[in-house]
C-alpha positions as CSV (number, residue, x, y, z in Angstrom):
1,M,-75.1,142.1,-68.9
2,S,-77.1,138.9,-68.0
3,E,-78.3,136.7,-70.8
4,P,-82.0,135.8,-71.0
5,S,-82.8,132.2,-70.7
6,A,-84.6,130.2,-73.3
7,P,-88.4,130.4,-73.2
8,S,-90.2,127.8,-71.1
9,T,-92.9,125.6,-72.5
10,E,-95.5,128.2,-71.4
11,G,-93.8,130.9,-73.5
12,A,-92.6,132.8,-70.4
13,Y,-89.0,134.0,-70.0
14,V,-87.0,133.7,-66.8
15,L,-84.5,136.6,-66.6
16,S,-81.8,137.3,-64.0
17,V,-82.1,141.0,-63.6
18,P,-79.3,142.8,-61.7
19,I,-80.0,145.8,-59.4
20,E,-77.7,147.9,-61.5
21,G,-76.6,147.7,-65.1
22,M,-78.3,146.6,-68.4
23,T,-80.1,143.3,-69.1
24,D,-80.6,142.2,-72.7
25,L,-84.2,141.1,-73.7
26,P,-85.2,138.7,-76.4
27,R,-86.5,140.5,-79.5
28,D,-90.2,139.8,-78.8
29,V,-90.1,140.8,-75.2
30,L,-90.9,144.2,-73.7
31,A,-90.1,145.7,-70.4
32,C,-91.4,148.8,-68.6
33,V,-91.2,150.5,-65.2
34,V,-94.6,150.5,-63.4
35,T,-95.4,153.2,-60.9
36,Y,-98.2,152.7,-58.4
37,L,-100.1,155.7,-57.1
38,E,-102.7,156.2,-54.4
39,T,-104.9,158.8,-52.7
40,T,-106.5,158.5,-49.3
41,E,-108.3,161.8,-49.4
42,R,-111.6,162.2,-51.0
43,P,-111.7,165.3,-53.2
44,A,-114.5,167.8,-53.1
45,P,-117.4,166.4,-55.2
46,A,-117.2,167.6,-58.8
47,S,-120.2,169.4,-60.2
48,P,-122.1,167.2,-62.7
49,D,-120.7,167.7,-66.2
50,P,-123.7,167.9,-68.6
51,E,-121.4,167.2,-71.6
52,I,-120.0,163.9,-70.2
53,T,-122.0,160.9,-69.2
54,F,-121.0,157.5,-67.9
55,E,-122.9,154.4,-69.1
56,R,-122.4,151.2,-67.0
57,L,-121.2,148.3,-69.0
58,L,-122.3,144.8,-67.9
59,G,-121.6,141.4,-69.4
60,R,-124.2,141.8,-72.1
61,D,-122.2,144.9,-73.2
62,H,-118.9,143.0,-73.6
63,A,-118.6,143.8,-77.3
64,R,-118.9,147.5,-76.6
65,F,-116.3,147.2,-73.8
66,H,-114.0,145.3,-76.1
67,A,-114.3,148.0,-78.8
68,L,-113.5,150.7,-76.3
69,F,-110.6,148.7,-74.8
70,L,-109.1,148.5,-78.3
71,A,-109.8,152.2,-79.1
72,V,-108.2,153.5,-76.0
73,G,-105.5,150.9,-75.4
74,T,-104.1,149.8,-78.8
75,P,-101.7,152.8,-79.0
76,W,-100.3,151.8,-75.6
77,L,-100.4,148.0,-76.1
78,W,-103.1,147.3,-73.5
79,T,-103.3,143.5,-73.5
80,D,-104.8,141.9,-70.4
81,R,-108.4,141.7,-71.6
82,L,-107.3,140.4,-75.0
83,R,-106.0,137.3,-73.3
84,M,-109.5,136.6,-71.8
85,S,-112.1,134.5,-73.4
86,E,-115.5,136.1,-74.1
87,A,-117.0,134.1,-71.2
88,E,-114.2,135.5,-68.9
89,Q,-114.9,139.0,-70.0
90,I,-118.6,138.7,-69.5
91,A,-118.1,137.2,-66.0
92,R,-115.8,140.0,-65.0
93,L,-118.1,142.8,-66.2
94,D,-120.9,141.1,-64.2
95,A,-118.8,140.7,-61.0
96,P,-120.5,142.6,-58.1
97,N,-117.3,144.6,-57.2
98,V,-116.4,145.6,-60.8
99,F,-117.8,148.8,-62.3
100,A,-117.0,149.5,-66.0
101,F,-118.2,152.5,-67.8
102,A,-118.3,153.9,-71.3
103,V,-117.5,157.6,-71.3
104,V,-119.9,159.3,-73.7
105,H,-119.5,162.8,-75.1
106,A,-121.6,164.5,-77.7
107,G,-123.4,161.2,-78.3
108,R,-120.4,159.0,-78.9
109,D,-118.1,156.8,-76.9
110,I,-114.9,158.5,-76.2
111,G,-113.3,156.6,-73.3
112,L,-113.3,153.9,-70.8
113,A,-113.2,153.8,-67.0
114,E,-113.2,150.6,-64.9
115,I,-113.0,150.4,-61.1
116,E,-112.8,147.4,-58.8
117,A,-113.4,147.5,-55.1
118,V,-111.7,145.0,-52.7
119,E,-112.4,145.6,-49.0
120,G,-112.2,149.4,-49.1
121,D,-109.4,149.6,-51.6
122,V,-110.7,150.8,-54.9
123,E,-108.5,150.3,-58.0
124,I,-108.9,152.4,-61.1
125,V,-108.1,149.4,-63.3
126,Y,-108.5,151.2,-66.7
127,F,-108.9,154.8,-67.5
128,G,-108.4,156.5,-70.8
129,L,-109.7,158.5,-73.7
130,A,-109.6,157.5,-77.4
131,G,-108.2,159.3,-80.4
132,D,-109.3,162.9,-80.9
133,A,-110.9,163.0,-77.4
134,T,-107.4,163.6,-75.9
135,G,-105.9,167.0,-75.6
136,R,-109.3,168.8,-75.2
137,G,-109.5,169.1,-71.4
138,L,-111.8,166.1,-71.2
139,G,-109.4,163.9,-69.2
140,R,-109.5,165.9,-66.0
141,R,-113.3,166.1,-66.2
142,T,-113.6,162.3,-66.8
143,M,-111.2,161.5,-64.0
144,N,-113.2,163.8,-61.6
145,A,-116.3,161.7,-62.5
146,T,-114.3,158.5,-62.0
147,L,-113.0,159.5,-58.6
148,D,-116.5,160.5,-57.6
149,R,-117.8,157.0,-58.4
150,A,-114.8,155.3,-56.6
151,W,-115.3,157.3,-53.4
152,S,-119.1,156.8,-53.5
153,L,-118.7,153.0,-53.1
154,P,-119.3,151.8,-49.5
155,Q,-116.3,151.9,-47.1
156,T,-113.8,153.3,-49.6
157,R,-110.7,154.3,-47.8
158,R,-108.1,154.3,-50.6
159,V,-108.2,154.7,-54.4
160,W,-105.2,153.5,-56.3
161,L,-104.0,152.9,-59.9
162,H,-100.8,152.3,-61.8
163,T,-99.2,153.6,-64.9
164,C,-96.0,152.6,-66.8
165,T,-93.4,153.9,-69.1
166,L,-95.3,152.5,-72.1
167,D,-98.3,154.7,-71.3
168,H,-98.9,158.2,-72.6
169,P,-95.9,160.3,-71.5
170,A,-98.2,162.8,-69.7
171,A,-100.0,160.1,-67.7
172,L,-97.8,160.2,-64.6
173,G,-98.0,164.0,-64.3
174,F,-101.7,163.9,-64.9
175,Y,-102.3,161.5,-62.1
176,A,-100.1,163.5,-59.7
177,A,-102.1,166.6,-60.6
178,M,-105.3,164.8,-59.8
179,G,-104.0,164.1,-56.2
180,F,-102.4,160.7,-56.5
181,R,-99.1,160.0,-54.8
182,P,-96.6,157.4,-55.9
183,Y,-95.8,154.7,-53.4
184,K,-94.2,151.8,-55.2
185,R,-92.3,150.8,-58.4
186,A,-91.9,147.6,-60.3
187,V,-90.5,146.3,-63.5
188,E,-92.8,144.4,-65.8
189,I,-91.4,142.1,-68.5
190,F,-93.8,140.5,-71.0
191,R,-94.1,139.1,-74.5
192,D,-94.7,141.8,-77.1
193,P,-98.5,141.4,-77.8
194,R,-97.9,142.2,-81.5
195,A,-95.7,139.1,-81.7
196,L,-98.5,137.1,-80.2
197,G,-101.1,138.4,-82.7
198,L,-103.1,140.2,-79.9
199,H,-102.4,143.6,-81.6
200,P,-101.7,144.4,-85.2
201,P,-98.0,145.0,-86.2
202,D,-98.5,148.8,-86.4
203,A,-100.0,149.1,-82.9
204,G,-98.1,151.1,-80.3
205,P,-96.3,153.4,-82.7
206,T,-94.2,154.9,-79.9
207,I,-93.0,151.5,-78.8
208,P,-90.7,150.2,-81.5
209,R,-90.8,146.6,-82.5
210,L,-87.5,144.9,-83.2
């Protein structure tokens, strides 16, 4: 097994990872396998769902976006947006190629969807439901609406996303059932956001902290 190097001044670790075998990680470092999935075929348009609405979130709605990001992502240690300043979050939500939505059901926010278009490639950057909204058949209906928005953007030729082994265990199968095909894998190694104070110590209950 290779030994991890000492942290750099930026707090990043440099690891020598063999193709086969085990690699020890420092106690406050996590690793996961990331699977990238794509679809190049637009599905048949879904019928409008009267029970689910999408409300566009712009920079002025950054507090609502942040609350949804935490509600959906804390169990899975979503971190990227927690590293952004408020000004950076506002600028991203106002970017012309970024479309973030609050998913609303029965008058309350239950989920988050964000898509980003880059020259015909549309990434579903974030997608998820919070708390008791899961396990009720709302995920498929919400993804249908998300895909409809992604394919409705001008010149869309591919929609893609990624999931990882820290996500909900049903995520990969769900995306495959929605028509996505895996095309690439990667290993992501990063500082445990709980150790950095970005999430509380009890976040990510399925991801043990050493």
